[in-house]
Rosetta silent file (secondary structure, phi, psi, omega in degrees, C-alpha in Angstrom):
SEQUENCE: MCQIQIIKRNDGKITKKDSKEFIRLMFLGNMWNYDAFGMFNHNYLLKAPGDFDYQLINENKIMKNKFIVGHNRLATTGECLVYPEEVVNINPWYINPWESFMGYWKSLDKGMVSRNYNNHPFKINNLLLVHNGTLWNYKKLKKKYKIDTQIETDSYVILYLINHFLNKSKEKKRLDKIVDAIKNTTKELNGNYSVMLYDKLKKNIIYFRNEFTSFTFNVIGKGIIIGSSNEKNLKYIYERNKVRKRIPTYAGNIYLVGDEVKKIGEFENV
SCORE:     score description
SCORE:     0.000 S_00000001
   1 L     0.000 -177.671 -179.395  133.995  126.270   14.100 S_00000001
   2 L   -79.626 -178.459  173.113  133.152  129.815   15.200 S_00000001
   3 E  -135.662  145.612  174.695  133.142  131.220   18.721 S_00000001
   4 E  -113.129  139.029  178.906  130.539  133.150   20.716 S_00000001
   5 E  -128.683  151.040  175.133  131.533  135.567   23.506 S_00000001
   6 E  -150.825  142.456  165.650  129.468  137.495   26.064 S_00000001
   7 E  -131.439  129.757 -178.328  129.941  139.931   28.921 S_00000001
   8 E  -135.463  134.204  176.681  126.870  141.005   30.898 S_00000001
   9 E  -106.247  133.958  176.569  126.562  143.302   33.909 S_00000001
  10 L  -101.298   -9.852 -176.123  123.747  142.940   36.417 S_00000001
  11 L  -110.637   22.075 -179.569  124.802  145.905   38.581 S_00000001
  12 L   145.719 -167.214 -179.418  124.803  148.595   35.921 S_00000001
  13 L   -84.899  160.583  177.119  125.992  149.311   32.400 S_00000001
  14 L   -54.754  131.664 -179.348  129.134  147.956   30.747 S_00000001
  15 L   -93.951  173.365  175.761  132.161  149.883   32.040 S_00000001
  16 H   -59.272  -40.984  178.486  135.328  150.970   30.261 S_00000001
  17 H   -64.602  -42.974  177.650  137.131  148.030   31.871 S_00000001
  18 H   -58.358  -41.998  179.713  134.412  145.607   30.740 S_00000001
  19 H   -60.806  -43.473  179.014  134.787  146.951   27.212 S_00000001
  20 H   -64.873  -39.580  178.824  138.546  146.347   27.281 S_00000001
  21 H   -67.393  -35.635  177.295  138.042  142.822   28.615 S_00000001
  22 H   -65.335  -41.342  177.313  135.505  142.148   25.847 S_00000001
  23 H   -60.847  -40.299  177.089  138.014  143.307   23.234 S_00000001
  24 H   -63.580  -41.208  178.609  140.545  140.899   24.741 S_00000001
  25 H   -61.686  -40.688  178.727  137.967  138.119   24.573 S_00000001
  26 H   -67.602  -36.676  175.791  137.340  138.869   20.903 S_00000001
  27 H   -63.728  -39.395  178.157  141.074  138.807   20.161 S_00000001
  28 H   -63.990  -42.086  178.394  141.288  135.372   21.805 S_00000001
  29 H   -67.403  -24.267 -177.866  138.385  134.123   19.686 S_00000001
  30 H   -75.213  -15.039 -174.175  140.047  135.497   16.576 S_00000001
  31 L   -56.690  -39.200 -179.710  143.064  133.189   16.891 S_00000001
  32 L  -119.367   -1.141 -175.956  141.365  130.395   14.924 S_00000001
  33 L  -130.370   85.033 -164.864  138.268  132.205   13.687 S_00000001
  34 L  -121.414   14.358 -178.790  139.464  135.042   11.500 S_00000001
  35 L   -81.226  -28.753  179.573  137.124  135.219    8.496 S_00000001
  36 E  -169.197  167.851  174.673  134.797  137.791   10.065 S_00000001
  37 E  -147.839  161.631  178.511  133.567  139.151   13.367 S_00000001
  38 E  -160.298  169.396  178.972  130.472  140.787   14.753 S_00000001
  39 E  -162.147  160.826  175.947  128.792  141.961   17.947 S_00000001
  40 E  -157.877  155.458  162.021  125.535  143.334   19.269 S_00000001
  41 L  -137.979 -157.199 -173.998  123.700  144.680   22.262 S_00000001
  42 L   -64.725  -36.525 -174.492  120.253  146.259   22.528 S_00000001
  43 L  -117.628    5.426 -171.085  121.085  149.336   20.415 S_00000001
  44 L  -136.376  131.008  176.129  124.276  148.390   18.586 S_00000001
  45 E  -137.999  128.083  178.480  125.041  145.928   15.811 S_00000001
  46 E  -135.151  134.713  170.644  128.375  145.553   14.032 S_00000001
  47 E  -141.925  141.487 -176.821  129.569  142.974   11.515 S_00000001
  48 E  -154.017  146.556  178.264  132.722  143.093    9.437 S_00000001
  49 E   -77.617  158.484  173.220  134.812  140.739    7.291 S_00000001
  50 L    86.398 -170.889  179.861  138.337  139.624    8.153 S_00000001
  51 L   -58.289  153.425  176.463  140.340  139.587   11.376 S_00000001
  52 L   -60.104  128.522 -177.815  138.937  141.204   14.487 S_00000001
  53 L  -127.453  103.624 -176.307  139.703  144.932   14.331 S_00000001
  54 H   -64.990  -19.819 -179.055  139.063  146.824   17.571 S_00000001
  55 H   -69.545  -17.268  178.536  139.375  150.141   15.726 S_00000001
  56 H   -84.287   -9.286 -175.423  135.990  149.489   14.090 S_00000001
  57 L   -83.243  139.320  171.591  134.259  149.267   17.473 S_00000001
  58 L   -97.698   96.662 -175.700  132.280  152.123   18.948 S_00000001
  59 H   -64.390  -30.248  178.754  133.073  151.672   22.652 S_00000001
  60 H   -61.888  -37.038  178.857  130.583  154.347   23.673 S_00000001
  61 H   -73.384  -30.148  175.278  127.772  152.242   22.207 S_00000001
  62 H   -65.891  -40.871 -173.502  129.069  149.179   24.026 S_00000001
  63 L   -82.646    0.794  177.831  129.047  151.060   27.347 S_00000001
  64 L   -92.252    3.517 -177.693  125.478  152.317   26.962 S_00000001
  65 L  -132.336  171.686 -177.452  124.069  148.840   27.600 S_00000001
  66 L   -89.123   -8.726 -177.466  124.231  146.076   30.194 S_00000001
  67 E  -149.899  163.500  170.680  125.659  143.434   27.863 S_00000001
  68 E  -146.392  129.654  177.263  127.646  142.809   24.708 S_00000001
  69 E  -111.226  133.294 -179.876  127.616  139.599   22.631 S_00000001
  70 E  -121.911  160.990  179.283  130.406  138.883   20.154 S_00000001
  71 E  -142.018  127.190  172.102  131.031  136.398   17.345 S_00000001
  72 E  -106.820  121.104 -171.219  134.291  135.267   15.735 S_00000001
  73 E  -102.483  131.270  163.096  133.552  133.585   12.438 S_00000001
  74 L  -107.266  112.687 -169.569  135.233  130.720   10.670 S_00000001
  75 L   -72.363   99.525  178.478  133.357  130.720    7.375 S_00000001
  76 E  -125.267  161.342  173.741  132.055  127.190    6.945 S_00000001
  77 E  -136.219  167.876 -167.320  129.058  125.628    5.323 S_00000001
  78 E   -94.690  -11.280 -174.093  127.470  122.239    5.834 S_00000001
  79 E  -121.990  148.399 -175.572  127.449  120.500    2.466 S_00000001
  80 L   -83.047   69.228 -178.488  130.244  119.322    0.195 S_00000001
  81 L  -115.487   20.183  179.376  129.282  121.522   -2.723 S_00000001
  82 L  -123.607  172.448 -175.460  132.580  123.364   -3.062 S_00000001
  83 L   -70.909  152.781 -176.633  135.934  122.473   -4.561 S_00000001
  84 H   -54.312  -33.471 -177.991  138.301  120.070   -2.742 S_00000001
  85 H   -69.749   -8.183  178.970  140.840  122.809   -2.003 S_00000001
  86 H   -87.907   -1.612 -176.462  138.191  124.506    0.137 S_00000001
  87 E   -66.699  132.524  173.573  138.215  121.664    2.687 S_00000001
  88 E   -99.465  -53.346 -177.585  139.095  122.704    6.221 S_00000001
  89 E  -160.865  143.438 -179.825  138.448  119.513    8.165 S_00000001
  90 L  -103.931  140.113  176.710  136.369  116.382    7.701 S_00000001
  91 L   -94.033   98.153 -175.456  134.130  114.927   10.403 S_00000001
  92 L   -69.706  -17.031 -176.884  134.743  111.165   10.119 S_00000001
  93 L   -81.046   -6.403 -179.635  132.072  110.375   12.719 S_00000001
  94 L  -121.080  100.895  173.022  129.237  111.533   10.471 S_00000001
  95 L  -132.057  110.328 -178.458  128.595  109.492    7.351 S_00000001
  96 L  -104.293  112.441 -176.801  124.946  109.175    6.394 S_00000001
  97 L   -65.519  -14.762 -179.459  124.415  106.643    3.576 S_00000001
  98 L   -95.521   -3.938  178.379  121.104  108.283    2.663 S_00000001
  99 L  -132.960  170.300  175.581  122.600  111.718    2.156 S_00000001
 100 L   -66.287  155.052  178.824  125.733  113.152    0.633 S_00000001
 101 L   -62.814  135.361 -177.499  128.838  113.016    2.801 S_00000001
 102 E  -112.799  150.720  175.235  128.962  115.998    5.137 S_00000001
 103 E  -166.685 -171.085  174.328  131.891  117.814    6.703 S_00000001
 104 E   -89.743  121.764 -178.222  133.348  121.235    7.432 S_00000001
 105 E  -127.675  138.921 -178.299  134.004  123.020    4.176 S_00000001
 106 E   -66.330  126.489  179.190  135.357  126.496    3.700 S_00000001
 107 L   -66.244  145.962 -177.666  132.588  128.830    2.592 S_00000001
 108 L   -66.364  -24.597 -176.376  133.111  130.503   -0.763 S_00000001
 109 L   -81.045  -27.502  177.438  132.569  133.980    0.664 S_00000001
 110 L    47.590   34.936  177.761  135.353  133.720    3.304 S_00000001
 111 L    70.631   28.833 -176.389  133.985  136.835    4.970 S_00000001
 112 L   -64.774  150.744  179.544  134.380  139.012    1.860 S_00000001
 113 H   -58.045  -41.878 -177.062  133.430  142.694    2.038 S_00000001
 114 H   -68.974  -12.909  179.441  130.946  142.289   -0.817 S_00000001
 115 H  -124.682   38.691 -179.918  129.158  139.552    1.153 S_00000001
 116 H   -62.112  -20.257  177.761  129.171  141.057    4.618 S_00000001
 117 H   -63.983  -17.326  178.517  125.484  140.126    4.813 S_00000001
 118 H   -81.304   -9.007 -175.212  126.673  136.533    5.372 S_00000001
 119 L   -91.704  157.657  179.205  128.390  137.458    8.638 S_00000001
 120 L   -82.025  154.003    2.988  126.974  137.389   12.154 S_00000001
 121 L   -80.429  164.173  174.074  124.933  138.726   13.896 S_00000001
 122 E  -114.046  150.116 -175.637  121.673  138.165   12.024 S_00000001
 123 E  -137.680  131.918  170.074  118.456  140.048   12.729 S_00000001
 124 E  -134.186  120.042 -178.675  114.796  139.433   11.956 S_00000001
 125 L    53.371 -118.739 -177.985  112.257  141.813   13.497 S_00000001
 126 L   -97.391   10.573 -177.814  113.069  141.951   17.246 S_00000001
 127 E  -108.625  135.083  173.109  115.323  138.873   17.261 S_00000001
 128 E  -123.549  147.781 -173.833  119.119  138.835   16.933 S_00000001
 129 E  -147.720  142.040  165.378  121.218  135.686   16.715 S_00000001
 130 E  -126.416  149.872 -172.207  124.774  134.381   16.586 S_00000001
 131 E  -140.058  137.055  171.943  125.559  130.721   15.951 S_00000001
 132 E  -116.139  122.801  179.938  128.554  128.439   16.334 S_00000001
 133 E   139.254 -169.120 -178.492  128.397  125.201   14.360 S_00000001
 134 E  -141.536  127.390  174.499  127.358  123.781   11.020 S_00000001
 135 E   -95.566  127.730 -178.930  123.936  122.746    9.739 S_00000001
 136 L   -86.891  -18.875 -176.209  124.062  119.932    7.217 S_00000001
 137 L  -113.153   21.799 -174.109  120.459  120.267    6.060 S_00000001
 138 H   -65.520  -31.696  179.264  120.149  124.044    5.789 S_00000001
 139 H   -70.608  -35.477  176.243  119.603  124.018    2.024 S_00000001
 140 H   -66.815  -37.360  178.944  116.774  121.524    2.396 S_00000001
 141 H   -68.828  -37.974  177.262  115.248  123.716    5.086 S_00000001
 142 H   -60.503  -38.481  179.546  115.524  126.821    2.887 S_00000001
 143 H   -73.194  -43.747 -177.518  113.605  124.960    0.212 S_00000001
 144 H   -61.581  -42.739 -176.603  111.057  123.432    2.610 S_00000001
 145 L   -99.918    8.816  176.617  110.186  126.757    4.246 S_00000001
 146 L    51.643   52.679 -178.716  110.665  128.827    1.086 S_00000001
 147 L   -81.703  106.845 -176.810  113.258  131.071    2.711 S_00000001
 148 L   -98.426  100.711 -177.820  113.890  133.798    0.163 S_00000001
 149 L  -154.596  151.324  174.657  117.100  135.622    1.101 S_00000001
 150 L   -78.802  -13.555 -178.421  120.473  136.518   -0.382 S_00000001
 151 L   -68.313  126.508 -176.939  122.105  135.320    2.865 S_00000001
 152 L   -98.237  -10.405 -175.958  124.007  132.106    2.208 S_00000001
 153 L   -72.379  135.012 -179.521  125.016  131.340    5.796 S_00000001
 154 L   -60.937  -31.614 -176.760  123.367  128.297    7.375 S_00000001
 155 H   -58.096  -33.345 -177.820  122.950  130.186   10.682 S_00000001
 156 H   -61.118  -31.558 -179.561  120.299  132.473    9.196 S_00000001
 157 H   -62.439  -37.606  179.172  118.001  129.474    8.767 S_00000001
 158 H   -61.426  -47.599  179.642  117.968  128.958   12.551 S_00000001
 159 H   -63.444  -41.907  179.956  116.848  132.539   13.139 S_00000001
 160 H   -59.559  -45.592 -177.687  114.264  132.337   10.369 S_00000001
 161 H   -67.941  -39.579  177.699  112.737  129.181   11.842 S_00000001
 162 H   -60.707  -45.177  178.175  112.661  130.580   15.381 S_00000001
 163 H   -63.847  -40.073  179.589  110.848  133.666   14.109 S_00000001
 164 H   -60.841  -50.344 -177.893  108.534  131.476   12.008 S_00000001
 165 H   -74.593  -26.279  174.829  107.542  129.237   14.926 S_00000001
 166 H   -60.979  -43.395 -179.469  107.364  132.202   17.314 S_00000001
 167 H   -69.169  -20.481 -179.355  104.626  133.690   15.165 S_00000001
 168 H   -98.319  -10.364 -175.238  102.759  130.379   15.209 S_00000001
 169 L   -64.463  142.798  178.603  103.130  129.639   18.922 S_00000001
 170 L   -98.753    1.690  176.148   99.958  129.438   21.007 S_00000001
 171 L   -65.466  154.830 -175.965  101.748  130.231   24.260 S_00000001
 172 L   -89.322  -43.567 -177.395  100.616  133.445   25.948 S_00000001
 173 L   -84.555  144.380 -177.324  103.845  134.874   27.369 S_00000001
 174 H   -57.469  -46.254 -178.756  106.575  136.122   25.037 S_00000001
 175 H   -64.051  -39.695  177.662  109.352  134.089   26.702 S_00000001
 176 H   -65.236  -36.025  176.740  107.243  130.927   26.587 S_00000001
 177 H   -62.242  -41.853 -178.763  106.581  131.573   22.904 S_00000001
 178 H   -68.288  -42.483  177.006  110.330  131.789   22.234 S_00000001
 179 H   -59.967  -43.961  177.734  111.056  128.587   24.180 S_00000001
 180 H   -61.339  -40.908  179.258  108.298  126.862   22.202 S_00000001
 181 H   -65.767  -38.913  178.047  109.782  128.219   18.950 S_00000001
 182 H   -64.551  -42.855  178.893  113.257  126.924   19.877 S_00000001
 183 H   -59.538  -44.588  179.890  111.832  123.465   20.595 S_00000001
 184 H   -70.499  -33.926  178.669  110.119  123.354   17.198 S_00000001
 185 H   -66.468  -46.581 -176.717  113.171  124.748   15.434 S_00000001
 186 H   -64.334  -23.510  175.837  115.579  122.168   16.893 S_00000001
 187 L   -64.613  -24.577 -176.574  113.308  119.387   15.637 S_00000001
 188 L   -92.764  -16.003 -170.432  114.204  120.520   12.130 S_00000001
 189 L   -86.612  136.731  174.825  117.963  120.935   12.560 S_00000001
 190 L  -126.145  109.321 -177.092  120.535  118.378   11.464 S_00000001
 191 E   150.182 -154.346  176.938  124.071  119.315   12.454 S_00000001
 192 E  -122.923  142.779 -174.713  125.784  120.997   15.370 S_00000001
 193 E  -155.827  140.193  171.950  124.769  124.274   16.896 S_00000001
 194 E  -133.127  121.231 -166.403  125.428  126.589   19.796 S_00000001
 195 E  -130.163  131.679  170.149  123.127  129.613   19.689 S_00000001
 196 E  -111.913  121.623 -175.516  122.881  132.945   21.508 S_00000001
 197 E  -120.649  139.933  176.977  119.546  134.649   20.857 S_00000001
 198 E  -125.547  129.969  176.540  118.389  138.090   21.949 S_00000001
 199 E  -103.370  106.465 -177.526  114.791  139.278   22.082 S_00000001
 200 L   -65.654  -27.544 -175.410  114.789  143.078   21.895 S_00000001
 201 L   -64.605  -44.358 -179.208  111.114  143.228   22.763 S_00000001
 202 L  -111.525    4.818  178.284  111.543  141.816   26.275 S_00000001
 203 L    57.282   42.858  179.133  115.325  142.306   26.552 S_00000001
 204 E  -106.219  132.456  173.583  115.924  138.589   27.115 S_00000001
 205 E  -102.136  126.689 -175.232  119.185  136.791   26.266 S_00000001
 206 E  -127.096  138.404  179.938  118.638  133.084   25.588 S_00000001
 207 E  -128.947  142.145  172.396  121.215  130.348   24.971 S_00000001
 208 E  -154.730  157.345  179.772  120.891  126.744   23.774 S_00000001
 209 E  -155.336  165.508  171.160  123.080  124.075   22.159 S_00000001
 210 L  -107.100 -172.629 -167.381  123.228  120.431   21.131 S_00000001
 211 L   -76.031   -9.437 -176.737  125.816  117.820   22.091 S_00000001
 212 L   -93.005    5.681 -178.123  128.401  118.592   19.395 S_00000001
 213 L  -132.872  176.060  179.291  129.237  122.062   20.757 S_00000001
 214 L  -145.505  157.718  173.723  130.163  123.652   24.081 S_00000001
 215 L  -163.118  137.629 -178.555  129.721  126.884   26.009 S_00000001
 216 E  -130.396  137.319  172.898  130.658  127.889   29.552 S_00000001
 217 E  -104.581  150.861  167.411  129.599  130.815   31.719 S_00000001
 218 E  -126.063  141.418  172.955  131.455  132.277   34.691 S_00000001
 219 E  -110.717  122.344  179.418  129.874  134.555   37.286 S_00000001
 220 E  -103.094  113.955 -176.763  132.304  137.032   38.865 S_00000001
 221 L    61.947 -139.026  177.919  131.029  138.283   42.202 S_00000001
 222 L  -109.097   -1.530 -169.187  127.386  139.332   41.987 S_00000001
 223 L  -112.487  -20.331 -170.871  127.702  141.708   39.084 S_00000001
 224 E  -126.122  130.020  171.271  129.352  140.178   36.016 S_00000001
 225 E  -112.514  126.459  176.027  128.472  137.205   33.805 S_00000001
 226 E  -123.000  154.378 -179.516  131.037  136.190   31.183 S_00000001
 227 E  -159.181  154.170 -179.652  130.881  133.345   28.695 S_00000001
 228 E  -156.801  152.521  173.101  132.683  131.796   25.739 S_00000001
 229 L   -66.570  -27.968  177.765  132.550  128.853   23.358 S_00000001
 230 L  -111.069  106.024 -175.144  136.135  128.199   24.439 S_00000001
 231 H   -58.384  -30.395 -179.842  136.304  128.001   28.218 S_00000001
 232 H   -60.275  -30.567  179.565  140.057  128.630   28.176 S_00000001
 233 H   -57.809  -34.908 -173.824  139.391  132.174   26.934 S_00000001
 234 H   -67.554  -21.104 -179.841  137.728  133.045   30.228 S_00000001
 235 H   -70.608  -18.658 -172.301  140.964  132.487   32.153 S_00000001
 236 H  -105.623    8.986  176.597  142.577  135.440   30.434 S_00000001
 237 L  -120.956  148.431 -173.785  140.016  138.145   31.142 S_00000001
 238 L    61.830  173.705 -178.032  139.520  140.092   34.372 S_00000001
 239 L   -69.404  134.971 -176.359  141.741  139.509   37.399 S_00000001
 240 L   -69.506  -20.118 -178.503  142.546  135.865   37.918 S_00000001
 241 L   -86.374   -0.410  177.380  142.169  136.169   41.689 S_00000001
 242 L   -67.116  137.793  177.328  138.521  137.183   41.374 S_00000001
 243 L   -69.472  127.276 -177.062  136.117  134.664   42.905 S_00000001
 244 E  -127.539  147.479  172.240  134.248  132.943   40.097 S_00000001
 245 E  -112.232  119.718 -178.967  131.375  130.519   39.840 S_00000001
 246 E   -83.569  130.841  178.153  131.608  128.209   36.850 S_00000001
 247 E  -124.372   98.275  176.634  128.312  127.463   35.084 S_00000001
 248 E   -74.290  157.734  173.578  128.573  124.772   32.405 S_00000001
 249 L  -110.407  156.016 -176.814  125.832  124.345   29.829 S_00000001
 250 L  -126.357  144.501 -178.973  124.331  121.033   28.761 S_00000001
 251 L   -59.394  136.357  177.876  123.017  119.809   25.444 S_00000001
 252 L    89.512   -4.413  177.667  119.258  120.022   25.110 S_00000001
 253 E   -99.289  147.959  175.653  118.806  122.734   27.738 S_00000001
 254 E  -113.417  127.932 -173.946  117.524  126.250   27.070 S_00000001
 255 E  -118.024  142.593  169.907  118.937  128.984   29.316 S_00000001
 256 E  -101.003  123.003 -179.901  117.871  132.502   30.186 S_00000001
 257 E   -97.634   88.841 -178.998  120.900  134.748   30.809 S_00000001
 258 L  -114.283 -128.557  174.080  119.466  137.279   33.234 S_00000001
 259 L   -66.444  -21.542  172.373  120.608  138.169   36.737 S_00000001
 260 L  -142.293  169.911  176.228  121.699  134.544   36.759 S_00000001
 261 E   -94.140  111.064 -170.284  122.016  131.791   34.163 S_00000001
 262 E  -124.712  134.004  175.694  118.809  129.817   34.581 S_00000001
 263 E   -72.270  130.222 -178.110  117.436  126.798   32.757 S_00000001
 264 E  -124.984    0.772 -179.511  113.994  127.576   31.320 S_00000001
 265 E  -179.801  174.082  177.840  113.331  124.641   29.005 S_00000001
 266 E  -138.511  155.485  171.474  114.500  121.518   27.216 S_00000001
 267 L  -135.355  159.592 -169.329  114.450  120.161   23.680 S_00000001
 268 L   -93.549  -32.813 -173.230  114.830  116.599   22.430 S_00000001
 269 L   -81.297   80.942 -176.413  116.877  116.769   19.236 S_00000001
 270 L  -107.708    0.000    0.000  120.355  116.888   20.784 S_00000001
């Protein structure tokens, strides 16, 4: 699957050193996820096909914000609608007799330049999203909710549904509306997912996942929060002798990544 990376500063803006450590983190994520890469903060969004290429990054734009979120993509899709030679790996633990057999299948676009719109991050209105995992029912959801888009990536459906339910939420506060939207969205999802969501309107970073994925945060001192889909990546950034607090995430929890990583909600479909 893909990988999500994050570095966030609570004591100021991203520094030159933070930027270099983020680039290292992206290189680590690229080892097995090399079809495309992307990143975003409040004012900067980049997506590109192929291996991670640090020369495409505008470091000045990274350092003008307090955080940077990255994505290393392994181009997969959730349904076996491609040729056998496109198979990457089969999930033997999931065989549903009422649906077609599902597994990890190499996406036909493979991060091609002409289909860069399929790469992460995705944006709708004030929401940005990166996703690690595979949805097996994304085509059914596109049909059910009449999602009209050229984007073929299953991840876009998650963002679309969050935005859809956000607009329908009866909660009063923006953050409560988003939590409510995530709860309603996860009721519709069939597959595995680890999601980093950013609300530009209130500058909130939100994370959630189900039981088939993982994500770990580390807090370095009082000023830096780092995180990765692969916890081993975190061992290779910043000085190893720095005091760190490990913050694991748990399936079904919704987290706000602010001055600290705080649980703000739960959902049932894990």
